[in-house]
C-alpha positions in Angstrom: 12.3 -9.9 7.1 12.5 -12.3 4.4 15.9 -11.2 3.9 17.4 -11.5 6.8 15.4 -14.8 7.8 15.6 -16.6 4.3 18.3 -14.9 2.9 15.8 -14.3 -0.3 15.1 -10.6 -2.2 11.5 -10.1 -3.1 10.9 -10.1 -7.1 9.9 -7.1 -9.0 6.7 -7.2 -8.5 6.7 -7.1 -5.2 9.3 -4.7 -4.6 7.0 -2.1 -6.8 4.0 -3.1 -4.7 6.1 -2.4 -1.3 7.4 1.2 -2.8 3.9 1.6 -3.2 2.6 0.8 -0.2 5.5 3.0 1.5 4.6 6.1 -0.9 1.8 6.2 -0.1 1.7 5.9 3.3 4.5 8.7 3.5 2.3 10.9 1.2 -0.7 10.5 3.3 1.6 11.7 6.9 3.0 14.7 4.6 -0.9 15.7 3.6 -1.9 15.2 7.0 0.8 16.7 8.8 0.7 20.2 6.3 -3.4 20.0 6.9 -3.0 20.2 10.8 -0.6 22.7 10.5 -2.5 25.2 8.2 -5.9 24.4 10.2 -5.2 24.6 14.1 -8.4 23.6 16.1 -9.5 26.4 18.4 -11.3 25.6 21.5 -13.3 28.1 22.8 -15.4 28.2 26.0 -19.0 29.0 26.1 -20.8 29.9 29.3 -23.5 28.0 30.6 
């Protein structure tokens, strides 16, 4: 966003932080996706 508006790139420490946050978000999405695929939720009906 800053690059588009102010024509400034983030410094190296900020870029590393951005990479860590993006990688952790992608990792969480990957794990959650595969966790839900391997253990599907089965809904059973019970009689009252």
